[in-house]
C-alpha positions, 0 to 999 in steps of 0.5 A: 556259748558255742565254741569259736569256729576255727578257720582252716589254715592257709595252704602252705606254699609248695616248694619246687621239686628238687631235680632228680638226683642222678643215679649213682653208678653201680660198682663193677666186679670182675669174677674169674673162675673156671667153673661155669656154675660157680661163675653164674652163682657169683654173678647172681649173688653180686647182681642181687647185691647191686653190683655190675658183674663181668665174668671170665674163665681164667686167670689170664683173662682176669689179668687182662681185664682187671688191669685196665682200671674199670673194675672196683674189685676182682674175685679170683678162684684160687685154683684155675688152669694155667694162671691160678688165683694168687699168680693172677692177683700178684700180676693185677696188683703190680699194675693196679693198686686201687682194685680190691682183690678177693680169692675164693677157695674150697679149701685154703691151707696155710701155704695158699693163705700165705701166697695170697697175702704175699700176692696182695690179696685183700681177703680170702673167702671159702666156699660155699660162700654166703650172700652175707659174707660175700657182701660184708667182705667185698664192701669192706675191701672196696671201701678200704681201697677207695678211702683207706678206711674200713667203713664196716662199723659205720655201715653197721650203725645204719640199720632198719629200713634206712640201711639201704639208703645209708649204704647208698649215701656212704657209697656216694660219699666215698666216690666223691671224696676220692 
């Protein structure tokens, strides 16, 4: 006896395509550094991490730009002519409590560290900063300001090929729950 021929399965109905999700807006970071090479390097690093970047040359310009509320974070060089990083941070924090503020320094001493903390700085990074340190510190500072929660551990749970997608989903969640 020959095996019974099996009929091919009927074609499955095709569900209509879901409308394309609107691309999430890129988070905006303002970089203030009097060294053009450092500004350019930070701009390249931040762009590679998916941030939209604006740059200024000094603390005064940083204060002016950061207080209007269009940036998620500002990265300030600790030593700039006229208005240094901690002074700019204090003025920015006085007008915009929602922005994450990071200080970047080649050498941070105890006095500078204390000045930064008192000025409302969320994190201090030392030069040369690695892409990984910048990404982790900036994400943590923005997440904390956005939701009052440190999402670093949650981000760490999303690994492998899904890491980028998981981070995107978390970013959407944070924006939508504000």
